[in-house]
N, C-alpha and C positions, 0 to 999 in steps of 0.2 A: 595175262600176258605170259612172261616166262620164256622158256626155250621152245624151239620148234620141234614138233614130233617128226617121226620118219615119214608120215603121210604128207606133211607140209614140204619136206625136202623132195619127195617124189614129184609133187606138183611143180616145184621150182625147176627140177631137172627136165620135166616134160616140156615146160614153157621154153627153156633154153634150147632144147633139141628142136622144137618147132620153129624157133626164131632163126637159129644158125644152121640147122641141118647137121647130119652126122658127119659129113665130110670135112667141115670146118672145125669141129670140136677138138681134134688132136692138135691142130695149129694154135687154137686159142689156149689150150692147156700148156703147150710148149712155150708160148709167149708169156703167159702168166708165170710159169716156173722161172723163166729167165729174168723176169722183172723182180720176183721175190729174191732170187739169188743175188741180183745186182744190189738190191736194197740191203740185204744182209752184209755183203762185202763193204758197202758204203758205211754201214754202221760200225763195222769192225775197224775200218780205216779211220773213222772219226774218233773212236775210242783210243786207238793207238796214237793218233796225233795229239789228243788231249793229254795222254799219259806222258808223251815226250815233252810237251810244252810245260806241264807241271813239274817234271823232273828238272828241266832247265831253269825254272824259276827258283828252285830250292838252292 
């Protein structure tokens, strides 16, 4: 088991290109990046809200 080698990642990339085509890949990357960015901002907001709440309780 363990981690995947570069050969495995090339096969995965080939399958993704065959499934979606090269024209859709930039849009998929942009959407995925936006989702990750939104998740990170949500996590920051949650931590900030928790810090404010714990400061008010003291």
